[in-house]
N, C-alpha and C positions, 0 to 999 in steps of 0.2 A: 546557526538555527538549524535545527534537524527537521525533519517531515512532519514528526508529529507536533513539534512546539510550533512552526507553520500552521499548521491545520489548527490547533487549540487558539493561535493568535487572531486567525480570520474568523474562527468562530465568535470569538470575543468580540472582535470588531462588527462584525454582522449583528450581534446581539445588542451591542452600544447604538447602531444606527438605528435598528428598527425601535428601540427604546427611546430614542430622540423624537424618531417620526411620530411615534404614538404620543408622545407628550407635546410635540408642536400641534398635532390635530387638536388634541383636547384643550390645550391652549385657544388656539385659533376659535374652536367651537363656543367655546365660553363667552370669549370677547365677540364673537359674531352675534350672539344671542342677547349679550349686554346691549350691542347697538340696536339690534331689531327692538328689543323691549323698552328702549328709551327713545325710539323714533316716533315722532308723531303717526298716528294712525294713517294718514293720508299718503305716507312714504313707504309704508311696508310692503305694500305692493312692488314696488321697486325691486326689493331682495327676495321676498318668498311667494309662492302661489300654491293654491290646493295641487295635492298630489292626485292625480288620477288613478292611480295604482294603490292608493291607500286612502279611501275616504276619509279617515280621520287625522291625516298628515298633510304635512307640506313639502314643498321641494324647494331649492334654490331656483330663482330665476336665473339668467345668464350673468346679469350684473351682481346677483346675490352670490353665485359661482365666482365670480373674478374677485369678489371682495374677499369672500372665504379663501382663496387660493393665495391671495397675498398676504393675509393675516398669517396664514399656516407658513409661507415662506419666509415672513420675518421671523416669526417665532423659532422656525428650525436653524434658521442663521444666527439666533442668538441665544441659542442654548448652549 
């Protein structure tokens, strides 16, 4: 494999990794929100909280971020 072919190969690998990372993120995000939307209202505060930087938004709590990260890792490993 010459230098140009190696560079093209490396670029393709980087593109595929980035694509799979994006897909894993989207899958994890959808599953996360399915869980939140189907959780009893009393449990939602375990996973999300009001975002002080965005009055109309929410952010993940520590537990919510851990759940999201686990979902994302699972999706990434299974794509």
